[in-house]
C-alpha positions in Angstrom: -0.8 25.3 -54.5 -1.8 24.6 -51.0 -4.5 27.0 -49.9 -4.6 28.9 -46.6 -7.7 27.1 -45.6 -5.7 23.8 -45.7 -2.6 25.1 -43.8 -4.5 26.6 -40.8 -6.2 23.3 -39.8 -2.9 21.5 -40.2 -1.1 24.0 -38.0 -3.8 23.6 -35.4 -3.6 19.9 -35.4 0.2 19.9 -35.2 0.0 22.3 -32.3 -2.4 20.1 -30.5 -0.2 17.1 -31.1 2.9 19.0 -29.8 1.0 20.0 -26.6 -0.2 16.5 -26.1 3.3 15.2 -26.6 4.7 17.6 -24.1 2.2 16.3 -21.5 3.1 12.6 -22.1 4.3 10.9 -19.0 5.2 7.3 -18.1 5.3 5.9 -14.6 7.9 3.3 -13.4 6.7 0.2 -11.5 7.9 1.5 -8.1 6.3 4.9 -8.3 2.8 6.2 -8.8 2.2 9.2 -10.9 -0.8 11.2 -9.7 -2.3 13.6 -12.2 -4.8 16.1 -10.7 -6.4 19.4 -11.4 -8.5 18.9 -14.5 -10.5 16.0 -13.2 -12.5 15.7 -10.0 -10.7 12.5 -9.0 -7.0 12.3 -9.6 -5.7 9.9 -12.2 -3.2 7.3 -10.9 -0.5 5.8 -13.2 1.6 2.8 -12.0 3.9 1.2 -14.6 2.0 2.7 -17.5 1.9 5.9 -19.6 -0.6 8.7 -19.6 -1.3 12.3 -20.8 -1.1 15.3 -18.6 -2.8 18.4 -20.0 -0.3 21.2 -19.8 -1.2 24.3 -17.7 -4.4 22.6 -16.5 -3.1 19.5 -14.6 -0.2 18.8 -12.3 1.9 15.7 -11.8 3.0 14.4 -8.4 4.9 11.2 -7.5 4.4 8.7 -4.7 7.1 6.1 -3.9 5.7 2.6 -3.9 8.8 0.6 -3.2 9.8 -1.3 -0.1 11.1 0.8 2.8 13.1 -0.3 5.8 12.2 1.3 9.1 14.6 0.9 12.1 12.5 0.5 15.3 14.6 1.2 18.4 13.4 2.0 21.9 15.3 5.2 22.7 14.5 4.7 26.4 14.1 1.5 28.4 10.6 0.0 28.5 9.4 -2.0 31.5 7.9 -5.4 30.9 5.1 -7.0 32.9 7.6 -8.4 35.4 9.0 -4.8 35.8 12.3 -5.3 34.0 13.5 -2.4 31.8 14.5 -3.7 28.3 15.7 -2.2 25.1 14.6 -3.7 21.8 16.0 -3.2 18.4 13.8 -4.3 15.5 13.5 -3.7 11.7 10.2 -3.4 9.8 9.7 -3.7 6.1 6.8 -1.5 4.9 5.4 -0.2 1.6 2.5 1.9 0.4 -0.6 -0.2 -0.3 -0.8 -0.6 -4.1 -4.6 -0.4 -4.2 -6.5 2.8 -5.0 -7.6 3.5 -1.4 -4.1 3.0 0.0 -2.6 5.3 -2.6 -5.2 7.9 -2.0 -4.5 7.8 1.8 -0.8 7.8 1.3 -0.9 10.7 -1.2 -2.3 12.9 1.6 0.7 12.3 3.8 3.7 11.3 1.7 3.3 12.9 -1.7 6.6 13.8 -3.4 8.6 12.5 -0.4 11.6 10.2 -0.7 11.7 6.8 0.9 14.0 7.9 3.7 11.6 10.7 4.6 8.6 8.3 4.7 10.5 5.9 6.8 11.4 8.7 9.3 7.7 9.7 9.5 6.7 6.1 10.2 9.4 5.4 12.8 7.7 7.2 15.8 4.4 5.4 15.2 6.0 2.0 15.0 8.2 2.6 18.1 5.1 3.5 20.1 3.3 0.3 19.0 6.3 -1.8 19.9 6.6 -0.1 23.3 2.9 -0.9 24.0 3.5 -4.6 23.1 6.6 -4.8 25.3 4.5 -3.6 28.3 2.2 -6.7 27.9 5.0 -9.3 27.8 7.5 -10.8 30.2 11.3 -10.8 29.6 11.2 -14.5 29.1 8.4 -14.4 26.6 10.3 -11.7 24.6 13.4 -13.8 24.4 12.0 -17.3 23.9 9.2 -16.4 21.5 10.4 -13.6 19.3 8.2 -14.6 16.4 5.1 -14.1 18.5 6.4 -10.8 19.7 7.0 -9.5 16.2 3.6 -10.8 15.0 1.9 -8.9 17.9 3.8 -5.7 16.9 2.7 -6.1 13.3 -0.9 -6.7 14.3 -0.8 -3.7 16.7 0.8 -1.3 14.1 -1.3 -2.5 11.1 -4.3 -0.6 12.3 -2.4 2.7 12.6 -0.5 2.1 9.3 -3.7 1.3 7.5 -5.0 4.8 8.2 -1.9 6.2 6.5 -2.1 3.8 3.5 0.9 1.8 4.7 1.2 -2.0 4.5 3.6 -3.8 6.9 5.4 -6.6 5.1 7.5 -8.0 7.9 8.9 -7.2 11.4 12.0 -8.8 12.8 13.5 -8.5 16.3 17.2 -7.9 16.0 18.3 -7.6 19.6 16.9 -7.5 23.1 18.9 -6.1 26.1 18.2 -5.2 29.6 19.8 -2.7 32.0 20.7 -5.2 34.8 22.0 -8.1 32.7 19.2 -10.4 33.7 19.2 -12.1 30.2 22.8 -13.2 30.9 21.7 -14.4 34.3 19.0 -16.5 32.6 21.7 -18.0 30.3 23.9 -18.7 33.3 21.0 -20.5 35.0 20.5 -22.6 31.9 24.2 -23.4 31.8 24.1 -24.5 35.4 21.1 -26.8 34.7 23.0 -28.3 31.7 26.1 -28.9 33.9 23.9 -30.4 36.6 22.3 -32.8 34.1 25.8 -33.7 32.8 27.0 -34.4 36.3 24.0 -36.6 37.0 24.5 -38.5 33.8 28.2 -39.0 34.6 27.3 -40.3 38.1 24.8 -42.7 36.7 27.4 -43.9 34.2 29.9 -44.5 37.0 27.2 -46.4 38.9 26.5 -48.6 36.0 30.3 -49.3 35.6 30.6 -50.2 39.3 27.6 -52.5 39.0 29.1 -54.2 36.0 32.4 -54.5 37.7 30.8 -56.1 40.7 28.9 -58.5 38.5 32.1 -59.5 36.7 33.9 -60.0 40.1 31.0 -62.2 41.2 31.2 -64.3 38.0 34.9 -64.7 38.4 34.4 -65.8 42.0 31.7 -68.3 40.9 34.1 -69.7 38.3 36.8 -70.1 40.9 34.4 -71.9 43.3 33.3 -74.2 40.5 36.9 -74.9 39.6 37.7 -75.7 43.3 34.7 -77.9 43.5 35.8 -79.9 40.4 39.3 -80.2 41.9 37.8 -81.5 45.1 35.8 -84.0 43.3 38.8 -85.2 41.3 40.7 -85.4 44.5 38.0 -87.5 46.1 37.9 -89.8 43.2 41.7 -90.1 43.4 41.4 -90.8 47.1 38.8 -93.5 46.5 41.0 -95.1 43.8 44.0 -95.0 46.1 42.0 -96.4 49.1 44.0 -99.5 48.8 47.0 -97.6 49.7 45.7 -96.5 53.0 48.7 -94.7 54.3 49.5 -93.0 51.1 45.8 -92.3 50.6 45.4 -90.7 54.0 48.5 -88.6 53.6 47.4 -87.4 50.2 43.9 -86.8 51.5 45.3 -84.7 54.4 47.5 -82.8 52.1 44.6 -82.3 49.7 42.4 -81.1 52.6 45.0 -78.6 53.8 45.7 -77.3 50.3 42.0 -77.0 49.8 41.5 -75.0 53.0 44.4 -72.7 52.2 43.1 -72.2 48.7 39.7 -71.5 50.0 41.0 -68.9 52.4 43.0 -67.3 49.7 40.0 -67.0 47.4 37.9 -65.6 50.2 40.6 -63.0 51.0 40.7 -61.9 47.3 36.9 -61.6 47.3 36.9 -59.4 50.4 39.7 -57.2 49.0 37.8 -56.7 45.7 34.6 -55.9 47.7 36.4 -53.3 49.8 38.0 -51.7 46.7 34.6 -51.5 45.1 33.1 -49.8 48.2 36.0 -47.3 48.3 35.6 -46.5 44.6 31.8 -46.0 45.1 32.4 -43.7 48.1 34.9 -41.6 46.1 32.4 -41.3 43.3 29.6 -40.3 45.7 31.9 -37.7 47.3 32.7 -36.3 43.8 29.1 -36.2 42.9 28.2 -34.3 46.1 31.0 -31.8 45.4 29.5 -31.2 41.9 26.0 -30.8 43.5 27.4 -28.3 46.1 29.1 -26.3 43.3 25.9 -26.2 41.3 24.0 -25.0 44.3 26.6 -22.4 45.1 26.4 -21.0 41.6 22.6 -20.9 41.8 22.8 -19.1 45.2 25.4 -16.6 43.8 23.1 -15.8 40.9 20.1 -15.3 43.2 22.2 -13.1 45.6 23.4 -11.0 42.6 19.9 -10.6 41.3 18.6 -9.4 44.7 21.6 -7.1 45.1 20.9 -5.5 41.7 17.2 -5.1 42.6 18.2 -3.5 46.0 20.6 -1.2 44.2 17.9 -0.1 41.7 15.5 0.6 44.6 18.1 2.6 46.5 18.9 4.6 43.3 15.2 5.3 42.7 14.8 6.4 46.4 17.8 8.6 46.1 16.5 10.2 42.9 13.1 10.8 44.6 14.8 12.3 47.7 17.0 14.6 45.5 13.9 15.8 43.6 12.1 16.5 46.9 15.1 18.4 48.3 15.2 20.5 45.0 11.6 21.4 45.3 12.0 22.3 49.0 15.1 24.4 48.1 13.1 26.2 45.4 10.2 26.8 47.9 12.7 28.2 50.5 14.3 30.4 47.9 10.8 31.7 46.9 10.0 32.4 50.6 13.4 34.1 51.2 12.8 36.3 48.1 9.4 37.3 49.4 10.8 37.9 52.8 13.6 40.0 51.3 11.0 42.0 49.4 8.9 42.5 52.6 12.1 43.6 54.5 12.9 46.0 51.7 9.5 47.5 51.9 9.8 47.9 55.7 13.3 49.4 55.2 11.9 51.9 52.7 9.2 52.8 55.1 11.7 53.1 58.0 13.9 55.2 55.7 11.1 57.5 54.8 10.1 57.9 58.5 13.7 58.6 59.4 13.9 61.2 56.6 10.7 62.8 57.9 12.1 62.7 61.5 15.4 64.1 60.4 13.6 66.9 58.6 11.6 67.6 61.8 14.7 67.6 63.9 16.5 69.9 61.4 13.5 72.3 61.4 13.5 72.2 65.2 17.2 73.0 65.5 17.0 75.7 62.8 14.2 77.3 64.9 16.3 76.9 68.1 19.3 78.4 66.2 17.2 81.3 65.1 16.0 81.8 68.7 19.5 81.7 70.0 20.6 84.2 67.3 17.7 86.5 68.3 18.5 86.0 72.0 22.2 86.8 71.3 21.3 89.9 69.3 19.0 91.0 72.2 21.7 90.4 74.8 24.2 92.2 72.6 21.9 95.2 72.3 21.3 95.1 76.1 25.1 95.0 76.8 25.5 97.8 74.3 22.9 99.9 76.1 24.4 99.0 79.5 27.8 100.1 78.2 26.3 103.4 77.1 24.7 103.8 80.6 28.0 103.1 82.3 29.6 105.8 80.1 27.0 108.3 81.6 27.9 107.4 85.2 29.5 110.3 87.3 31.4 110.1 90.5 28.3 110.0 92.6 26.9 106.9 90.9 30.2 105.2 91.1 30.5 106.1 94.7 27.0 104.7 95.3 28.0 101.4 93.7 31.2 101.2 95.8 29.1 101.9 98.9 26.8 99.1 98.0 29.7 96.6 98.1 31.3 97.9 101.3 29.4 95.4 103.5 30.6 92.5 101.4 34.2 93.8 101.6 33.9 94.1 105.4 32.5 90.7 105.6 35.3 89.2 103.5 37.9 91.0 105.7 36.3 89.7 108.9 35.8 86.2 107.5 39.3 84.9 108.8 38.2 85.9 112.3 35.1 83.7 111.9 37.2 80.7 111.1 39.1 81.0 114.4 37.9 78.4 116.8 40.0 79.3 119.8 42.4 82.2 120.6 45.0 82.3 123.4 46.1 85.9 124.1 49.2 86.6 126.1 49.1 90.4 126.4 50.3 93.0 124.0 52.6 95.9 123.5 52.0 99.3 125.3 49.8 97.6 127.8 47.1 96.9 125.1 44.7 94.1 125.2 45.1 91.3 122.5 41.4 91.3 121.8 41.3 95.0 121.1 44.3 94.6 118.8 42.5 91.9 116.7 39.2 93.9 116.7 41.0 97.1 115.6 42.3 95.3 112.4 39.0 95.6 110.6 38.7 99.5 110.8 42.4 99.8 109.9 42.0 97.6 106.9 38.8 99.6 105.8 40.5 102.9 106.2 43.4 101.7 104.1 40.9 100.5 101.5 39.2 103.9 101.4 42.6 105.6 101.0 43.5 103.2 98.1 40.2 103.9 96.4 40.6 107.6 96.8 44.1 107.5 95.3 43.0 105.2 92.3 39.5 106.6 91.5 39.6 110.0 93.1 36.5 109.2 95.2 36.7 109.9 98.9 34.3 107.4 100.5 34.9 108.9 103.9 33.6 112.3 102.7 30.7 110.6 100.9 29.8 108.7 104.1 30.0 111.9 106.1 28.0 113.9 103.6 24.8 113.3 105.5 26.0 114.4 108.9 25.2 117.8 110.5 28.8 118.9 110.4 29.1 118.2 106.7 25.9 119.9 105.8 26.1 123.0 108.2 29.7 123.6 108.9 31.4 122.2 105.8 28.4 122.6 103.4 29.0 119.1 101.8 25.9 117.8 99.9 25.7 114.9 97.5 22.4 114.8 95.5 20.8 111.4 95.1 22.3 109.9 98.2 19.8 111.2 100.7 18.4 107.8 101.4 21.5 105.7 100.5 23.5 106.5 103.6 26.0 104.3 105.3 23.4 103.2 107.7 21.4 101.6 104.9 24.4 99.9 103.1 23.5 96.5 104.5 19.8 96.9 103.5 20.1 97.5 99.7 16.7 96.0 99.1 15.1 98.8 101.0 16.9 101.6 99.1 15.0 103.8 96.7 15.2 103.0 93.0 17.8 105.7 92.4 20.2 103.8 94.6 19.9 100.8 92.3 19.4 102.2 88.8 22.6 103.6 87.4 20.7 105.7 84.8 18.6 107.5 87.5 21.8 108.1 89.5 23.4 109.5 86.5 20.4 111.9 86.1 20.5 112.9 89.7 24.2 113.4 89.6 23.7 115.7 86.7 21.5 118.0 88.7 24.2 118.4 91.4 27.5 117.7 89.8 29.8 119.0 92.5 30.1 119.4 96.3 30.9 122.7 98.1 33.4 122.6 101.0 34.2 125.3 103.4 
């Protein structure tokens, strides 16, 4: 039988083997497995297998394959000749396979996918490319793209090395500019090519004309040579026929005439050919000048368009600057208006408070005046009430005294019409009376009628009251009115010198109470 001492070690060994088997890992060639936690320095596995101690170590991956990074200038970048361009490039990068590169990359790109790493590197590469664009001209970027891409790689390699990244290649895909100057450069090259072609054509035409002239000259020389040989033959014939003098002379004259005619005909043909050659040359020169004028016109149009585009850009920039300035000024004015409105509001609040205080003062003033008026009214009402009570206590003597007081005014009002008369013409009167006496007697008559009316209405006989102070009234008739001793008719017009009893109704009422009746005999 198998003992317990044998089974336990076997179980332990099997358990250890299972644990080790569960920690077995194998890294592919395009990834780096980084085992860390148990060791001071992480263990890196690339394309080989290893053991990860469970629960004590962790496993992280780092992508080592080639990655494509699109490098595009999102905004236009000015070159050294101040032309805004947009560049589209593609860079091939990877993480450096050496230990130092992997260590640097593991601090930044651990467990990230290739797309995420490319996105992280895009901003840095774009910044490097923008810096290189700023050191080149538009022509250099277009004509020497290999040098441009090499400079971008050299510039970006320093930054990428800090991240553990290696740049494999950088290719410029496309270069554009905002104003279409690249197309203008192509048009300029096209114009130069057309110009060179026109010049070559003109040179070819010139060579053809020269060859044609040389051929005409050779033909003319051949004709002259033929004519010379003919003349020589004719001379020989004339010498041979010298024996036949008449015939010889005739033949000679005919030969001379034919020769002259033939010579003139040949000369005429030569002149016509020369003129035709000159006309053809002039036509070719005119055509060549037209081509040159067209080339110059295209060049001038390209220059004018370039200047117009530059002026348009300058005007747009000035307009943008002016708009920004006006916006800042408008914001400043708005701020000042808001501050001014706040100041006006503060002043208005102060004015409102002052007005409220003033209104409160005015209201208090008028309330005090109203209270004074109310007190005055109550006082006047009480005075009127007391006056009414005093009037109720008046007797006939007091009333008579008051009537006597107004008699002078009544007499004055009655006599007033007489004072308004400027001139009177009197023509006698009835019963032998004078007109003046008639007018003068109207006043006493009116007064006596007034006394009679007062006696009938009030029961007061003013005549008796007036006669109360006479000797006849006191002695013979025994008429006495108490309180009127000093208020007689003789003092009616001097009320200010009367005693107080003549003015005070209450005192008169008291005096009248002492003697309430008059005795008549």
